[in-house]
Backbone and ligand atoms as CSV (ligand in chain L), in Angstrom:
chain,resi,resn,atom,element,x,y,z
A,1,MET,N,N,67.882,8.450,26.982
A,1,MET,CA,C,66.800,8.580,27.975
A,1,MET,C,C,66.347,10.051,28.031
A,2,ARG,N,N,65.074,10.278,28.247
A,2,ARG,CA,C,64.581,11.657,28.469
A,2,ARG,C,C,64.805,11.965,29.952
A,3,VAL,N,N,65.635,12.954,30.181
A,3,VAL,CA,C,66.048,13.268,31.553
A,3,VAL,C,C,65.656,14.691,31.939
A,4,LEU,N,N,65.050,14.819,33.120
A,4,LEU,CA,C,64.746,16.156,33.639
A,4,LEU,C,C,65.828,16.549,34.619
A,5,LEU,N,N,66.473,17.654,34.324
A,5,LEU,CA,C,67.581,18.151,35.143
A,5,LEU,C,C,67.088,19.314,36.001
A,6,HIS,N,N,67.081,19.123,37.307
A,6,HIS,CA,C,66.725,20.244,38.183
A,6,HIS,C,C,67.859,21.258,38.148
A,7,LEU,N,N,67.504,22.547,37.975
A,7,LEU,CA,C,68.499,23.615,37.846
A,7,LEU,C,C,68.453,24.522,39.069
A,8,CYS,N,N,69.569,24.598,39.790
A,8,CYS,CA,C,69.601,25.542,40.917
A,8,CYS,C,C,69.946,26.948,40.387
A,9,CYS,N,N,70.662,26.980,39.254
A,9,CYS,CA,C,71.062,28.283,38.657
A,9,CYS,C,C,71.677,27.988,37.284
A,10,GLY,N,N,72.052,29.037,36.547
A,10,GLY,CA,C,72.624,28.841,35.225
A,10,GLY,C,C,74.054,28.272,35.259
A,11,PRO,N,N,74.965,28.934,35.994
A,11,PRO,CA,C,76.357,28.467,35.976
A,11,PRO,C,C,76.521,26.986,36.374
A,12,CYS,N,N,75.760,26.580,37.405
A,12,CYS,CA,C,75.893,25.199,37.883
A,12,CYS,C,C,75.331,24.167,36.868
A,13,ALA,N,N,74.571,24.653,35.897
A,13,ALA,CA,C,73.965,23.713,34.928
A,13,ALA,C,C,74.852,23.411,33.753
A,14,ILE,N,N,75.866,24.210,33.520
A,14,ILE,CA,C,76.654,24.094,32.271
A,14,ILE,C,C,77.321,22.728,32.171
A,15,TYR,N,N,78.039,22.347,33.202
A,15,TYR,CA,C,78.767,21.073,33.115
A,15,TYR,C,C,77.838,19.861,33.139
A,16,PRO,N,N,76.847,19.785,34.051
A,16,PRO,CA,C,75.937,18.639,34.019
A,16,PRO,C,C,75.211,18.495,32.665
A,17,LEU,N,N,74.813,19.620,32.084
A,17,LEU,CA,C,74.132,19.544,30.774
A,17,LEU,C,C,75.068,18.953,29.740
A,18,LYS,N,N,76.279,19.408,29.730
A,18,LYS,CA,C,77.265,18.904,28.752
A,18,LYS,C,C,77.475,17.376,28.944
A,19,ARG,N,N,77.621,16.949,30.190
A,19,ARG,CA,C,77.875,15.532,30.448
A,19,ARG,C,C,76.664,14.662,30.065
A,20,LEU,N,N,75.487,15.129,30.423
A,20,LEU,CA,C,74.288,14.338,30.130
A,20,LEU,C,C,74.068,14.226,28.627
A,21,ARG,N,N,74.284,15.305,27.936
A,21,ARG,CA,C,74.157,15.262,26.476
A,21,ARG,C,C,75.227,14.355,25.857
A,22,ALA,N,N,76.425,14.415,26.405
A,22,ALA,CA,C,77.516,13.593,25.859
A,22,ALA,C,C,77.174,12.101,26.016
A,23,LYS,N,N,76.365,11.775,27.003
A,23,LYS,CA,C,75.979,10.370,27.207
A,23,LYS,C,C,74.753,10.011,26.352
A,24,GLY,N,N,74.274,10.962,25.588
A,24,GLY,CA,C,73.175,10.671,24.664
A,24,GLY,C,C,71.781,10.936,25.215
A,25,HIS,N,N,71.699,11.544,26.397
A,25,HIS,CA,C,70.376,11.816,26.950
A,25,HIS,C,C,69.732,13.031,26.295
A,26,GLU,N,N,68.404,12.984,26.265
A,26,GLU,CA,C,67.650,14.156,25.807
A,26,GLU,C,C,67.283,14.940,27.061
A,27,VAL,N,N,67.889,16.097,27.256
A,27,VAL,CA,C,67.793,16.761,28.555
A,27,VAL,C,C,66.891,17.988,28.492
A,28,SER,N,N,65.997,18.093,29.466
A,28,SER,CA,C,65.226,19.328,29.699
A,28,SER,C,C,65.512,19.797,31.113
A,29,GLY,N,N,65.306,21.096,31.352
A,29,GLY,CA,C,65.627,21.637,32.670
A,29,GLY,C,C,64.370,22.122,33.407
A,30,LEU,N,N,64.464,22.128,34.713
A,30,LEU,CA,C,63.402,22.679,35.568
A,30,LEU,C,C,64.053,23.615,36.575
A,31,PHE,N,N,63.706,24.894,36.502
A,31,PHE,CA,C,64.179,25.857,37.495
A,31,PHE,C,C,63.079,26.014,38.534
A,32,TYR,N,N,63.285,25.440,39.702
A,32,TYR,CA,C,62.309,25.564,40.791
A,32,TYR,C,C,63.126,25.726,42.075
A,33,ASN,N,N,63.148,26.898,42.619
A,33,ASN,CA,C,64.008,27.212,43.775
A,33,ASN,C,C,63.357,28.230,44.714
A,34,PRO,N,N,62.401,27.774,45.518
A,34,PRO,CA,C,61.753,28.698,46.441
A,34,PRO,C,C,62.700,29.207,47.543
A,35,ASN,N,N,63.881,28.606,47.601
A,35,ASN,CA,C,64.882,28.980,48.617
A,35,ASN,C,C,65.615,30.274,48.281
A,36,ILE,N,N,65.574,30.746,47.043
A,36,ILE,CA,C,66.436,31.866,46.655
A,36,ILE,C,C,65.813,33.198,47.064
A,37,HIS,N,N,66.536,33.942,47.912
A,37,HIS,CA,C,66.094,35.240,48.409
A,37,HIS,C,C,67.277,36.210,48.378
A,38,PRO,N,N,67.067,37.494,48.310
A,38,PRO,CA,C,65.772,38.146,48.142
A,38,PRO,C,C,65.319,38.140,46.678
A,39,TYR,N,N,64.277,38.873,46.424
A,39,TYR,CA,C,63.607,38.823,45.127
A,39,TYR,C,C,64.513,39.181,43.983
A,40,GLN,N,N,65.367,40.210,44.153
A,40,GLN,CA,C,66.232,40.626,43.050
A,40,GLN,C,C,67.254,39.539,42.732
A,41,GLU,N,N,67.684,38.817,43.741
A,41,GLU,CA,C,68.622,37.713,43.516
A,41,GLU,C,C,67.928,36.586,42.748
A,42,PHE,N,N,66.696,36.300,43.161
A,42,PHE,CA,C,65.904,35.269,42.481
A,42,PHE,C,C,65.786,35.615,40.997
A,43,ARG,N,N,65.505,36.893,40.713
A,43,ARG,CA,C,65.361,37.302,39.315
A,43,ARG,C,C,66.663,37.194,38.539
A,44,ARG,N,N,67.756,37.526,39.165
A,44,ARG,CA,C,69.067,37.454,38.501
A,44,ARG,C,C,69.355,35.977,38.120
A,45,ARG,N,N,69.110,35.082,39.051
A,45,ARG,CA,C,69.425,33.671,38.788
A,45,ARG,C,C,68.508,33.121,37.701
A,46,MET,N,N,67.253,33.526,37.770
A,46,MET,CA,C,66.300,33.089,36.739
A,46,MET,C,C,66.766,33.598,35.353
A,47,GLY,N,N,67.253,34.839,35.346
A,47,GLY,CA,C,67.752,35.426,34.076
A,47,GLY,C,C,68.936,34.661,33.533
A,48,ALA,N,N,69.822,34.222,34.396
A,48,ALA,CA,C,71.005,33.460,33.953
A,48,ALA,C,C,70.590,32.119,33.360
A,49,VAL,N,N,69.559,31.524,33.962
A,49,VAL,CA,C,69.047,30.253,33.409
A,49,VAL,C,C,68.456,30.470,32.026
A,50,ARG,N,N,67.738,31.554,31.879
A,50,ARG,CA,C,67.170,31.874,30.553
A,50,ARG,C,C,68.280,32.069,29.513
A,51,GLU,N,N,69.325,32.770,29.913
A,51,GLU,CA,C,70.461,33.010,28.972
A,51,GLU,C,C,71.089,31.696,28.553
A,52,LEU,N,N,71.300,30.816,29.526
A,52,LEU,CA,C,71.908,29.524,29.198
A,52,LEU,C,C,70.985,28.723,28.267
A,53,ALA,N,N,69.695,28.749,28.581
A,53,ALA,CA,C,68.736,27.997,27.773
A,53,ALA,C,C,68.791,28.480,26.325
A,54,ASP,N,N,68.877,29.767,26.127
A,54,ASP,CA,C,68.931,30.321,24.749
A,54,ASP,C,C,70.243,29.931,24.080
A,55,ALA,N,N,71.347,30.089,24.817
A,55,ALA,CA,C,72.663,29.847,24.234
A,55,ALA,C,C,72.864,28.372,23.896
A,56,ALA,N,N,72.320,27.492,24.717
A,56,ALA,CA,C,72.602,26.065,24.534
A,56,ALA,C,C,71.435,25.320,23.890
A,57,ASN,N,N,70.437,26.060,23.399
A,57,ASN,CA,C,69.264,25.437,22.802
A,57,ASN,C,C,68.719,24.345,23.728
A,58,PHE,N,N,68.483,24.774,24.940
A,58,PHE,CA,C,68.151,23.859,26.052
A,58,PHE,C,C,66.723,24.154,26.520
A,59,PRO,N,N,65.797,23.203,26.346
A,59,PRO,CA,C,64.425,23.469,26.794
A,59,PRO,C,C,64.328,23.498,28.316
A,60,VAL,N,N,63.786,24.578,28.824
A,60,VAL,CA,C,63.752,24.760,30.283
A,60,VAL,C,C,62.376,25.267,30.724
A,61,GLU,N,N,61.888,24.657,31.786
A,61,GLU,CA,C,60.647,25.149,32.404
A,61,GLU,C,C,61.049,25.973,33.627
A,62,ILE,N,N,60.521,27.173,33.735
A,62,ILE,CA,C,60.940,28.049,34.836
A,62,ILE,C,C,59.742,28.349,35.728
A,63,GLU,N,N,59.887,28.021,37.027
A,63,GLU,CA,C,58.871,28.429,38.000
A,63,GLU,C,C,59.180,29.850,38.421
A,64,ARG,N,N,58.355,30.780,37.933
A,64,ARG,CA,C,58.634,32.202,38.150
A,64,ARG,C,C,58.147,32.713,39.506
A,65,LYS,N,N,57.335,31.908,40.129
A,65,LYS,CA,C,56.745,32.350,41.400
A,65,LYS,C,C,57.849,32.446,42.452
A,66,TYR,N,N,57.912,33.583,43.115
A,66,TYR,CA,C,58.913,33.787,44.154
A,66,TYR,C,C,58.508,33.034,45.418
A,67,GLY,N,N,59.367,32.157,45.929
A,67,GLY,CA,C,58.949,31.200,46.942
A,67,GLY,C,C,59.230,31.622,48.374
A,68,LEU,N,N,59.255,32.886,48.670
A,68,LEU,CA,C,59.614,33.334,50.026
A,68,LEU,C,C,58.756,32.658,51.092
A,69,SER,N,N,57.422,32.746,50.957
A,69,SER,CA,C,56.548,32.199,52.025
A,69,SER,C,C,56.643,30.682,52.024
A,70,GLU,N,N,56.623,30.091,50.866
A,70,GLU,CA,C,56.648,28.638,50.727
A,70,GLU,C,C,57.877,28.035,51.440
A,71,TYR,N,N,59.003,28.649,51.206
A,71,TYR,CA,C,60.285,28.162,51.789
A,71,TYR,C,C,60.288,28.395,53.315
A,72,LEU,N,N,59.918,29.648,53.719
A,72,LEU,CA,C,59.996,29.943,55.155
A,72,LEU,C,C,59.005,29.145,55.989
A,73,GLN,N,N,57.857,28.825,55.384
A,73,GLN,CA,C,56.874,28.008,56.107
A,73,GLN,C,C,57.456,26.640,56.462
A,74,GLN,N,N,58.346,26.140,55.627
A,74,GLN,CA,C,58.959,24.852,55.908
A,74,GLN,C,C,60.134,24.921,56.868
A,75,VAL,N,N,60.841,26.049,56.825
A,75,VAL,CA,C,62.170,26.095,57.484
A,75,VAL,C,C,62.164,26.759,58.865
A,76,VAL,N,N,61.265,27.738,59.043
A,76,VAL,CA,C,61.278,28.471,60.326
A,76,VAL,C,C,60.998,27.509,61.480
A,77,PHE,N,N,61.780,27.624,62.547
A,77,PHE,CA,C,61.844,26.737,63.707
A,77,PHE,C,C,62.616,25.447,63.420
A,78,HIS,N,N,63.052,25.281,62.163
A,78,HIS,CA,C,63.872,24.087,61.829
A,78,HIS,C,C,65.158,24.525,61.115
A,79,GLU,N,N,65.687,25.657,61.522
A,79,GLU,CA,C,66.798,26.250,60.775
A,79,GLU,C,C,68.032,25.325,60.710
A,80,GLN,N,N,68.236,24.544,61.772
A,80,GLN,CA,C,69.405,23.638,61.755
A,80,GLN,C,C,69.276,22.584,60.669
A,81,GLU,N,N,68.058,22.310,60.269
A,81,GLU,CA,C,67.787,21.280,59.260
A,81,GLU,C,C,67.431,21.889,57.924
A,82,ARG,N,N,67.791,23.145,57.750
A,82,ARG,CA,C,67.238,23.829,56.580
A,82,ARG,C,C,67.718,23.269,55.239
A,83,CYS,N,N,68.951,22.774,55.166
A,83,CYS,CA,C,69.425,22.272,53.881
A,83,CYS,C,C,68.692,20.975,53.456
A,84,PRO,N,N,68.541,19.988,54.338
A,84,PRO,CA,C,67.768,18.810,53.924
A,84,PRO,C,C,66.317,19.183,53.533
A,85,ILE,N,N,65.743,20.132,54.240
A,85,ILE,CA,C,64.366,20.572,53.893
A,85,ILE,C,C,64.352,21.209,52.511
A,86,CYS,N,N,65.347,22.041,52.289
A,86,CYS,CA,C,65.469,22.754,51.016
A,86,CYS,C,C,65.695,21.765,49.847
A,87,TYR,N,N,66.530,20.780,50.076
A,87,TYR,CA,C,66.726,19.744,49.030
A,87,TYR,C,C,65.399,19.046,48.743
A,88,GLU,N,N,64.748,18.688,49.855
A,88,GLU,CA,C,63.490,17.917,49.716
A,88,GLU,C,C,62.451,18.684,48.864
A,89,MET,N,N,62.295,19.951,49.131
A,89,MET,CA,C,61.303,20.731,48.393
A,89,MET,C,C,61.603,20.680,46.902
A,90,ARG,N,N,62.872,20.832,46.562
A,90,ARG,CA,C,63.250,20.937,45.150
A,90,ARG,C,C,63.270,19.586,44.461
A,91,LEU,N,N,63.715,18.562,45.189
A,91,LEU,CA,C,63.777,17.215,44.565
A,91,LEU,C,C,62.388,16.634,44.371
A,92,VAL,N,N,61.527,16.835,45.361
A,92,VAL,CA,C,60.155,16.304,45.228
A,92,VAL,C,C,59.436,16.943,44.046
A,93,LYS,N,N,59.590,18.253,43.924
A,93,LYS,CA,C,58.958,18.945,42.795
A,93,LYS,C,C,59.520,18.408,41.461
A,94,THR,N,N,60.815,18.122,41.444
A,94,THR,CA,C,61.448,17.620,40.216
A,94,THR,C,C,60.894,16.260,39.839
A,95,VAL,N,N,60.810,15.342,40.803
A,95,VAL,CA,C,60.320,13.996,40.430
A,95,VAL,C,C,58.837,14.061,40.077
A,96,GLU,N,N,58.086,14.903,40.774
A,96,GLU,CA,C,56.639,15.010,40.428
A,96,GLU,C,C,56.480,15.525,38.990
A,97,THR,N,N,57.301,16.516,38.648
A,97,THR,CA,C,57.235,17.074,37.296
A,97,THR,C,C,57.690,16.032,36.252
A,98,ALA,N,N,58.731,15.290,36.617
A,98,ALA,CA,C,59.240,14.264,35.696
A,98,ALA,C,C,58.168,13.216,35.428
A,99,VAL,N,N,57.481,12.803,36.452
A,99,VAL,CA,C,56.420,11.796,36.287
A,99,VAL,C,C,55.275,12.379,35.460
A,100,ALA,N,N,54.849,13.580,35.826
A,100,ALA,CA,C,53.717,14.188,35.107
A,100,ALA,C,C,54.025,14.403,33.634
A,101,GLN,N,N,55.257,14.660,33.300
A,101,GLN,CA,C,55.592,14.963,31.902
A,101,GLN,C,C,56.265,13.806,31.168
A,102,GLY,N,N,56.232,12.629,31.774
A,102,GLY,CA,C,56.664,11.422,31.057
A,102,GLY,C,C,58.169,11.286,30.862
A,103,PHE,N,N,58.970,11.906,31.758
A,103,PHE,CA,C,60.407,11.717,31.682
A,103,PHE,C,C,60.738,10.322,32.234
A,104,GLU,N,N,61.873,9.781,31.777
A,104,GLU,CA,C,62.296,8.481,32.266
A,104,GLU,C,C,63.275,8.625,33.447
A,105,GLY,N,N,63.994,9.708,33.475
A,105,GLY,CA,C,64.977,9.893,34.523
A,105,GLY,C,C,65.083,11.345,34.986
A,106,PHE,N,N,65.797,11.529,36.084
A,106,PHE,CA,C,65.988,12.901,36.601
A,106,PHE,C,C,67.344,12.965,37.289
A,107,THR,N,N,67.803,14.196,37.473
A,107,THR,CA,C,68.966,14.446,38.277
A,107,THR,C,C,68.956,15.941,38.669
A,108,THR,N,N,70.027,16.397,39.320
A,108,THR,CA,C,70.009,17.785,39.806
A,108,THR,C,C,71.406,18.416,39.719
A,109,THR,N,N,71.417,19.689,39.441
A,109,THR,CA,C,72.687,20.420,39.396
A,109,THR,C,C,73.260,20.622,40.820
A,110,LEU,N,N,72.475,20.299,41.836
A,110,LEU,CA,C,73.016,20.376,43.214
A,110,LEU,C,C,74.188,19.395,43.362
A,111,LEU,N,N,74.250,18.383,42.489
A,111,LEU,CA,C,75.342,17.394,42.536
A,111,LEU,C,C,76.641,17.986,41.907
A,112,TYR,N,N,76.536,19.176,41.389
A,112,TYR,CA,C,77.732,19.850,40.823
A,112,TYR,C,C,78.443,20.649,41.912
A,113,SER,N,N,77.693,21.044,42.951
A,113,SER,CA,C,78.260,21.965,43.947
A,113,SER,C,C,79.142,21.243,44.974
A,114,LYS,N,N,80.286,21.827,45.212
A,114,LYS,CA,C,81.159,21.316,46.264
A,114,LYS,C,C,80.628,21.656,47.645
A,115,TYR,N,N,79.672,22.552,47.705
A,115,TYR,CA,C,79.189,23.056,49.007
A,115,TYR,C,C,77.941,22.340,49.502
A,116,GLN,N,N,77.361,21.483,48.670
A,116,GLN,CA,C,76.149,20.791,49.125
A,116,GLN,C,C,76.519,19.422,49.721
A,117,ASN,N,N,75.560,18.831,50.442
A,117,ASN,CA,C,75.758,17.537,51.064
A,117,ASN,C,C,75.528,16.456,49.982
A,118,HIS,N,N,76.592,16.084,49.332
A,118,HIS,CA,C,76.502,15.226,48.145
A,118,HIS,C,C,75.895,13.848,48.519
A,119,GLY,N,N,76.361,13.291,49.642
A,119,GLY,CA,C,75.883,11.973,50.047
A,119,GLY,C,C,74.383,11.977,50.348
A,120,LEU,N,N,73.952,13.000,51.019
A,120,LEU,CA,C,72.515,13.106,51.342
A,120,LEU,C,C,71.694,13.266,50.064
A,121,LEU,N,N,72.185,14.043,49.145
A,121,LEU,CA,C,71.478,14.230,47.868
A,121,LEU,C,C,71.340,12.899,47.126
A,122,ILE,N,N,72.416,12.133,47.098
A,122,ILE,CA,C,72.370,10.824,46.401
A,122,ILE,C,C,71.327,9.909,47.064
A,123,ARG,N,N,71.389,9.836,48.383
A,123,ARG,CA,C,70.471,8.930,49.112
A,123,ARG,C,C,69.028,9.298,48.825
A,124,ARG,N,N,68.726,10.607,48.905
A,124,ARG,CA,C,67.347,11.022,48.722
A,124,ARG,C,C,66.873,10.839,47.277
A,125,CYS,N,N,67.776,11.122,46.345
A,125,CYS,CA,C,67.390,10.925,44.926
A,125,CYS,C,C,67.128,9.452,44.637
A,126,GLU,N,N,67.930,8.590,45.225
A,126,GLU,CA,C,67.702,7.135,45.014
A,126,GLU,C,C,66.339,6.714,45.566
A,127,GLN,N,N,66.018,7.210,46.762
A,127,GLN,CA,C,64.726,6.861,47.345
A,127,GLN,C,C,63.567,7.375,46.486
A,128,LEU,N,N,63.692,8.612,46.054
A,128,LEU,CA,C,62.603,9.209,45.243
A,128,LEU,C,C,62.478,8.486,43.904
A,129,ALA,N,N,63.613,8.085,43.328
A,129,ALA,CA,C,63.571,7.371,42.065
A,129,ALA,C,C,62.814,6.075,42.214
A,130,GLU,N,N,63.114,5.361,43.303
A,130,GLU,CA,C,62.447,4.073,43.507
A,130,GLU,C,C,60.941,4.279,43.743
A,131,ALA,N,N,60.622,5.265,44.554
A,131,ALA,CA,C,59.212,5.520,44.886
A,131,ALA,C,C,58.400,5.948,43.675
A,132,HIS,N,N,59.034,6.590,42.698
A,132,HIS,CA,C,58.309,7.128,41.548
A,132,HIS,C,C,58.600,6.373,40.261
A,133,ASN,N,N,59.292,5.243,40.404
A,133,ASN,CA,C,59.603,4.442,39.229
A,133,ASN,C,C,60.316,5.222,38.129
A,134,LEU,N,N,61.334,5.961,38.575
A,134,LEU,CA,C,62.145,6.754,37.640
A,134,LEU,C,C,63.613,6.320,37.790
A,135,SER,N,N,64.411,6.650,36.801
A,135,SER,CA,C,65.870,6.444,36.964
A,135,SER,C,C,66.493,7.707,37.535
A,136,PHE,N,N,67.348,7.529,38.511
A,136,PHE,CA,C,68.150,8.656,39.017
A,136,PHE,C,C,69.467,8.612,38.229
A,137,VAL,N,N,69.717,9.640,37.437
A,137,VAL,CA,C,70.897,9.649,36.582
A,137,VAL,C,C,72.016,10.317,37.351
A,138,TYR,N,N,72.856,9.497,37.961
A,138,TYR,CA,C,73.926,10.027,38.821
A,138,TYR,C,C,75.244,10.145,38.097
A,139,GLU,N,N,75.899,11.250,38.348
A,139,GLU,CA,C,77.315,11.392,38.006
A,139,GLU,C,C,77.874,12.411,39.020
A,140,ASP,N,N,79.123,12.250,39.390
A,140,ASP,CA,C,79.726,13.237,40.286
A,140,ASP,C,C,80.117,14.462,39.477
A,141,PHE,N,N,79.161,15.365,39.334
A,141,PHE,CA,C,79.396,16.546,38.504
A,141,PHE,C,C,80.444,17.487,39.116
A,142,ARG,N,N,80.801,17.260,40.372
A,142,ARG,CA,C,81.799,18.124,41.002
A,142,ARG,C,C,83.155,18.024,40.278
A,143,GLU,N,N,83.341,16.946,39.528
A,143,GLU,CA,C,84.602,16.817,38.772
A,143,GLU,C,C,84.760,17.930,37.748
A,144,GLY,N,N,83.661,18.507,37.323
A,144,GLY,CA,C,83.726,19.591,36.334
A,144,GLY,C,C,83.613,20.960,36.962
A,145,TRP,N,N,83.891,21.070,38.252
A,145,TRP,CA,C,83.729,22.328,38.998
A,145,TRP,C,C,84.400,23.514,38.289
A,146,GLN,N,N,85.714,23.364,38.026
A,146,GLN,CA,C,86.438,24.489,37.431
A,146,GLN,C,C,85.999,24.748,35.983
A,147,GLU,N,N,85.736,23.658,35.297
A,147,GLU,CA,C,85.289,23.837,33.869
A,147,GLU,C,C,83.966,24.631,33.817
A,148,GLY,N,N,83.079,24.309,34.751
A,148,GLY,CA,C,81.795,25.031,34.781
A,148,GLY,C,C,81.997,26.512,35.102
A,149,ILE,N,N,82.889,26.782,36.039
A,149,ILE,CA,C,83.158,28.187,36.421
A,149,ILE,C,C,83.747,28.933,35.224
A,150,ASP,N,N,84.729,28.319,34.571
A,150,ASP,CA,C,85.381,28.987,33.438
A,150,ASP,C,C,84.349,29.260,32.314
A,151,SER,N,N,83.531,28.260,32.030
A,151,SER,CA,C,82.545,28.445,30.958
A,151,SER,C,C,81.541,29.540,31.293
A,152,SER,N,N,81.101,29.578,32.551
A,152,SER,CA,C,80.100,30.602,32.924
A,152,SER,C,C,80.697,31.995,32.821
A,153,ILE,N,N,81.992,32.117,33.150
A,153,ILE,CA,C,82.629,33.435,33.032
A,153,ILE,C,C,82.757,33.825,31.562
A,154,GLU,N,N,83.156,32.855,30.757
A,154,GLU,CA,C,83.259,33.118,29.306
A,154,GLU,C,C,81.912,33.567,28.720
A,155,MET,N,N,80.850,32.922,29.204
A,155,MET,CA,C,79.513,33.259,28.683
A,155,MET,C,C,78.966,34.551,29.265
A,156,GLY,N,N,79.625,35.034,30.309
A,156,GLY,CA,C,79.143,36.240,30.973
A,156,GLY,C,C,77.872,36.026,31.771
A,157,LEU,N,N,77.687,34.802,32.269
A,157,LEU,CA,C,76.462,34.505,33.042
A,157,LEU,C,C,76.601,35.094,34.462
A,158,TYR,N,N,75.498,35.507,35.020
A,158,TYR,CA,C,75.493,35.986,36.414
A,158,TYR,C,C,75.907,34.850,37.342
A,159,ARG,N,N,76.884,35.112,38.203
A,159,ARG,CA,C,77.362,34.095,39.147
A,159,ARG,C,C,76.999,34.546,40.568
A,160,GLN,N,N,76.251,33.703,41.242
A,160,GLN,CA,C,75.754,34.107,42.550
A,160,GLN,C,C,76.845,34.051,43.621
A,161,PRO,N,N,76.819,34.987,44.574
A,161,PRO,CA,C,77.846,34.991,45.616
A,161,PRO,C,C,77.511,34.146,46.854
A,162,TYR,N,N,76.308,33.623,46.958
A,162,TYR,CA,C,75.968,32.771,48.114
A,162,TYR,C,C,74.986,31.702,47.679
A,163,CYS,N,N,74.749,30.743,48.561
A,163,CYS,CA,C,73.998,29.526,48.174
A,163,CYS,C,C,72.604,29.872,47.656
A,164,GLY,N,N,71.837,30.650,48.445
A,164,GLY,CA,C,70.522,30.985,47.962
A,164,GLY,C,C,69.586,31.605,48.995
A,165,CYS,N,N,69.482,30.950,50.170
A,165,CYS,CA,C,68.517,31.438,51.147
A,165,CYS,C,C,69.092,32.663,51.876
A,166,ILE,N,N,68.203,33.299,52.616
A,166,ILE,CA,C,68.579,34.496,53.329
A,166,ILE,C,C,69.575,34.165,54.458
A,167,TYR,N,N,69.516,32.953,54.972
A,167,TYR,CA,C,70.479,32.523,56.007
A,167,TYR,C,C,71.877,32.430,55.400
A,168,SER,N,N,71.946,31.874,54.199
A,168,SER,CA,C,73.255,31.715,53.538
A,168,SER,C,C,73.802,33.078,53.122
A,169,GLU,N,N,72.919,34.019,52.874
A,169,GLU,CA,C,73.405,35.372,52.558
A,169,GLU,C,C,74.082,35.975,53.780
A,170,GLN,N,N,73.499,35.747,54.952
A,170,GLN,CA,C,74.146,36.253,56.171
A,170,GLN,C,C,75.495,35.553,56.409
A,171,GLU,N,N,75.487,34.230,56.222
A,171,GLU,CA,C,76.737,33.473,56.407
A,171,GLU,C,C,77.859,34.023,55.517
A,172,ARG,N,N,77.472,34.430,54.325
A,172,ARG,CA,C,78.472,34.896,53.361
A,172,ARG,C,C,79.068,36.256,53.732
A,173,TYR,N,N,78.226,37.143,54.295
A,173,TYR,CA,C,78.668,38.530,54.456
A,173,TYR,C,C,78.893,38.968,55.907
A,174,ASP,N,N,78.310,38.278,56.871
A,174,ASP,CA,C,78.355,38.747,58.249
A,174,ASP,C,C,79.562,38.098,58.960
A,175,LYS,N,N,80.643,38.842,59.061
A,175,LYS,CA,C,81.883,38.257,59.610
A,175,LYS,C,C,81.755,37.956,61.091
A,176,ARG,N,N,81.030,38.813,61.832
A,176,ARG,CA,C,80.867,38.586,63.271
A,176,ARG,C,C,80.040,37.324,63.517
A,177,TRP,N,N,79.031,37.131,62.668
A,177,TRP,CA,C,78.212,35.951,62.789
A,177,TRP,C,C,79.043,34.680,62.550
A,178,LYS,N,N,79.927,34.768,61.535
A,178,LYS,CA,C,80.796,33.618,61.224
A,178,LYS,C,C,81.677,33.283,62.438
A,179,LYS,N,N,82.241,34.319,63.067
A,179,LYS,CA,C,83.118,34.115,64.216
A,179,LYS,C,C,82.348,33.435,65.360
A,180,ARG,N,N,81.118,33.924,65.563
A,180,ARG,CA,C,80.304,33.400,66.660
A,180,ARG,C,C,79.996,31.902,66.390
A,181,ARG,N,N,79.654,31.603,65.131
A,181,ARG,CA,C,79.355,30.205,64.791
A,181,ARG,C,C,80.562,29.300,65.007
A,182,LYS,N,N,81.740,29.811,64.670
A,182,LYS,CA,C,82.973,29.042,64.846
A,182,LYS,C,C,83.187,28.761,66.318
A,183,ALA,N,N,83.028,29.810,67.139
A,183,ALA,CA,C,83.229,29.672,68.575
A,183,ALA,C,C,82.213,28.649,69.151
A,184,GLU,N,N,80.983,28.716,68.694
A,184,GLU,CA,C,79.966,27.756,69.180
A,184,GLU,C,C,80.328,26.330,68.808
A,185,ALA,N,N,80.802,26.163,67.576
A,185,ALA,CA,C,81.162,24.817,67.112
A,185,ALA,C,C,82.352,24.277,67.918
A,186,ALA,N,N,83.326,25.164,68.201
A,186,ALA,CA,C,84.482,24.748,68.979
A,186,ALA,C,C,84.067,24.367,70.393
A,187,ALA,N,N,83.116,25.132,70.966
A,187,ALA,CA,C,82.648,24.829,72.319
A,187,ALA,C,C,81.931,23.505,72.344
A,188,ARG,N,N,81.121,23.228,71.298
A,188,ARG,CA,C,80.397,21.948,71.204
A,188,ARG,C,C,81.360,20.788,71.112
A,189,ALA,N,N,82.402,20.970,70.266
A,189,ALA,CA,C,83.406,19.904,70.070
A,189,ALA,C,C,84.133,19.634,71.379
A,190,ALA,N,N,84.463,20.714,72.104
A,190,ALA,CA,C,85.169,20.544,73.376
A,190,ALA,C,C,84.309,19.776,74.380
A,191,LEU,N,N,83.022,20.086,74.409
A,191,LEU,CA,C,82.103,19.413,75.323
A,191,LEU,C,C,82.011,17.921,74.999
A,192,GLN,N,N,81.929,17.646,73.684
A,192,GLN,CA,C,81.783,16.231,73.250
A,192,GLN,C,C,83.036,15.412,73.573
A,193,SER,N,N,84.186,16.073,73.590
A,193,SER,CA,C,85.424,15.340,73.801
A,193,SER,C,C,85.683,15.086,75.296
A,194,GLN,N,N,84.843,15.662,76.187
A,194,GLN,CA,C,85.054,15.470,77.637
A,194,GLN,C,C,84.578,14.102,78.108
L,1,SF4,S1,S,72.209,27.062,52.464
L,1,SF4,FE1,FE,71.594,26.558,50.339
L,1,SF4,S2,S,70.909,24.423,50.417
L,1,SF4,FE2,FE,70.937,25.194,52.490
L,1,SF4,S3,S,68.897,25.951,52.871
L,1,SF4,FE3,FE,70.059,27.683,52.187
L,1,SF4,S4,S,69.731,27.735,49.963
L,1,SF4,FE4,FE,69.084,25.724,50.656
C-alpha cells in the first residue's frame, strides 16, 4: 500500500519507517508541525528529518513554514485542550495531503511516543480514515521505543528535549512550575474524593 507517514521529528520516524517497510508498504513522509517552537528548535527538527530522509532513501515532503501564529491561534484560551488540538491540526493536514496525492493509507509517528495520548490518536485517526476513505495503518510503534532511541543516537540525529510547543518547553525546564502543577493536581484530586 502507498502510505503517508506523518513525521513529528526524525528520531521518532526511524522505527515506524522500518516497520512499515517490513510489511511491504511504499512509505513517504510528511513533516508538518506548526506546534514546534521556538524557531531554532523547529529548524533543528526539520534538519534531523532531512538527514533521515537522505540516509534511508525516504521521500519526504517538508512544510518549512514556521507555524507559530497558526498554532497559537488555535490553542490560546484553550491551553488545557492543547494536545488534542495539536493532534487535530497535524492529522487533518496529513489525511488531506494523502487524499490529494493519491495515497491509500496514512499513519503517524505520534504513535511511537510513550508521552502522547495513544488512545485518542487511534480514535481520531480511525474517524479521519473513514471520513476520507483511507486506510489507517495502525501499529503500536511504542514497542520499538528503545530501538528507535538507539538508532537515532547511532545516526547522530538531533534528539529533542521536549515535546514541541512552548508550553511543553516550560514543563520540561521550569521546576517551580512543575511543583505548582503537581500541587494543583493533588488539590483537585482531594476535592474530588470528598
Ligand atoms: S505538549 Fe506536544 S502534543 Fe501537546 S500541544 Fe504541545 S507539542 Fe502538541
